[in-house]
N, C-alpha and C positions, 0 to 999 in steps of 0.2 A: 394220845384220844383224852388225858385229862385236863380238867377244868375248862371245860368248853366256854360256857357262857362268862366265866370270870375270865379267860384270856382274851376273849372279844372285848369286853369292857376296858381291859387295860391297853388295847390298842386306842378305843375311843378316847379314854381319858389323856391319853400320852399325847395322840397325835392328831384327833377330830376334835376341836375345841366347840363345834355345834353340839357334839353328844355329851359334853361333860356333866351340865347342870343334871339332867336328868338321869344319867348313868350313875353320878355318885349319890344321887337321892335313893335310887334303887338298891345299891348296895347297904347304905346305912340303915336302910328299912328293913333289909332283909337278915341283917346279923343278929343270931340266937343272943341271948343275955349271956350265956355261959361262955360266949365268945366264937364260937365257931359261924360258918355258911353252910348251910345244906344245899346240896346239890340236887338235880333231878334227873340228870342224865350222867351224873358222876359223884362219887362218893364225897362227905365231906370234908375229908382231910384235902382232898384236891383241891374242891372249891375254896375251901379256908386259905389255903397255901397262897392259891394265885390272888384272892382278896388282899391278902396282908401285905404281898409283895406289891399290889397298886399302891395301895397308902403309904408305903414305906418310901417307893420311889417317886413318887409324888411329894415327899415330905409333909406328910399330915399324919403324922405321928401321934395320938391322943391316947386317953384312957381305955377306948373301945378297941383300938388297935393292939394296944400292950396285953390287954385280957386276953384277943384273940390269939397273939403270939404264946402266950403262957399256955392257953388251952392246947394249942398245938404242939408245943414242945412235950406236954405231959401226956397226950393222947395218942400222936402220930405214931405207928410203929416205927421202930430204926430198919426201914428197908432204903435201898439204896436213894431213890426218888426223894423220900421223906428227910432221911438224913442230909442230904444236899439242900434242901429246903429249910432245915431247922437252922444251918450252918449260914445261910443266907440272911435270914430272919433276925439270929442271933446278932450279926455282925452290924446290922441295921440300929439295931437299939442297946449295943455294947452289953450284950451279955456272952459270957464265955462259953464258946464253942468247940473248944479242944477236944473234950470228950466225944463229941459228935465226929470231929474230925477223924482223930484216931479209929473210932469205928468204921468210918466210911472207906479209907485207905487200906485197911484190912479186909475190904472185901475185893480188892483189886485183881483181877483173874492173871493167869499166866500172859495171856495177850495183851494185856495192859487194857482191857474192857471191863465193863461191870455188868453185872446182871442184876435181878431186883434184890436177892439176898447172896449171900458170901455162897460161893460153888454153883451159882445158878450159870448157865452160859450167858456170854456176853451179848448185848444188845446194843446198837447204837442211840437208842432213846436215853435209857441209864447213863450210857458213856457221855452224852452230852450234857446232862443233868449235872453231873459231876463236874464238867468243866465248867459251867454256869458260876456254879457256886464256888471251886478254886479260884476264879477269875475274880471274884468279887471280895474275897478275903485279901487278894495279893498273893497267894501261895506261891513261893520262893523256888521249889524244887524243878528246874528247868528241863531237867533230863527225863523226871517224872512224867511232868506236862508234854514232854514231846513224844514220849512212847504212847501214849494215852490218844493224841492226837493223830499219829501214825497207825493205830488202830481204826479211828474214824475214817481216814483217808483210805484204808484197805477196803471199805465198804463202798466207795463209789465206784458206780458203773461209768461205762465210755459215753453214754448219753448224758454225764454231769450229774444224775439223780444218786442218790444213797440207797443201799440196800437197808431192812431193818436189821438184821444178822445173817450169819453165815447160812443158817439154816432156812431163813426166809428171804428170799432173794425178791421182794416185793419192793417196787420204788414209785414213790407217790410225793406228792405236794408236799404233805403232811411231815413225814421224815426228813425229806431234803432241806424243806426250810428250818425246819429244827436244827438241822445239824450245821445248816451254814449261819445261824445265828449264833451258834457257840464258835462257830471257826473266825467268824469277823471280829470277834474279842482278841484273837490271839494272832491277827495279820500283819501286827509289826514285829511282832518277836519270831513268826515264823515264816518260812518260805511257802506260803500257800495261797499266795494270789489266783494261780493258772487255776487251781482246784475249785476256788471260791467263786471265780467267774465263769466257769464249767457248768458251776452247779445253779446259779443265777440265768445262765442262757437256758438251763432245763425249765427254769421255774416261768422265765416269760413265754417260752413255747407253749405253755398251757395256760395262757390266761385268755378267757372267755371274750367274745364281744360283749356282754354286758359287765365287764370291767371284772368278774368274779374269778377265781382262780378253782377250776373242776366243781363249780355251781355249787359251793357251800359258803357260808360265813365264816366258819374256824380257818379252812385253809388259806382263805383269802386274807384274813387279818396275820396269818403267820408269812404269807408271803410278801406282803404289803412291809411287815417289819424287815425282812430281807431287803427289799428294795431302799427303804428308807437308810438302813444301817451300813449300805454300801456305800452311800455318800457319793454316787453317780448321778448322771442326768435322765433318770427315768420319770420325768414330770408327769408326760401322759399317762403312762401306767400307773402311775401311783393316785393321780386325779381319779382315773376309771374306778379303780379298787377302791378309794375312799368314797365316791359317789355310790359304788353298789353297797358298803356297808351302812352307810347312812340310810338310804332306801329301805335296808331290813329291819331297822331299829323299832322296836315296839312301841308305843305312846308312853309305856311308864319307863322309859328308859333302858330295856332289858333287851336281850335276842331268846325269849324263852319259847320261841316258836320254830326255832332253827337247830338242828343237830347235827352231829357228824354222819356222813356217808361213806368215809373211807375206814 
């Protein structure tokens, strides 16, 4: 549930040209002078991380982005999700991340999963954040990555969806989409195509008539990214989801009136 409005903006900035000018303006106008972005439904660390990742991925790294990265590195706690984000952000601007990487890998549990901190029970959301970061830096330890992926696959239900953890056997669009986005990054290196296809089938079975997924902007954004990243012909489903997101954008370029229900 992290970084809701910033993540929706990421989808629009990267894939929906119609929303780019307003969304970028909203982001620029809402950055604090010290470097962070404040969230209304999430904390400033999550909001700041997603905003910074957007600008870096769009190759729009300027002094305000550097200022934000420095703020995030200095202030975000060394929990698994933020360590993962620090590693990615550092890699985008050529800042050394080895200390963060060593700390992060030391948090791995015996099941090859990750919790929020060292010693916390593994959950699929934190495990996916780690895989995202390791892919961005080209982490070379194949066997270690393989073990992490096997942990994630062990959370897949027969419906194709993914559980949050062993203790929380809840399946939804949010968890399944986030998991698939991480697995799709490794599809060329591991035999996981059947798992990916099963997960996508679960997602497609939950698209509403209005084009949304579960009638939320956030989950629709995640599902849309999965369909695009799959590189398969889901043109109709993608167009319906795009139109739903555009219809929910505020005139100021944000999605301030929409929050998560999952």
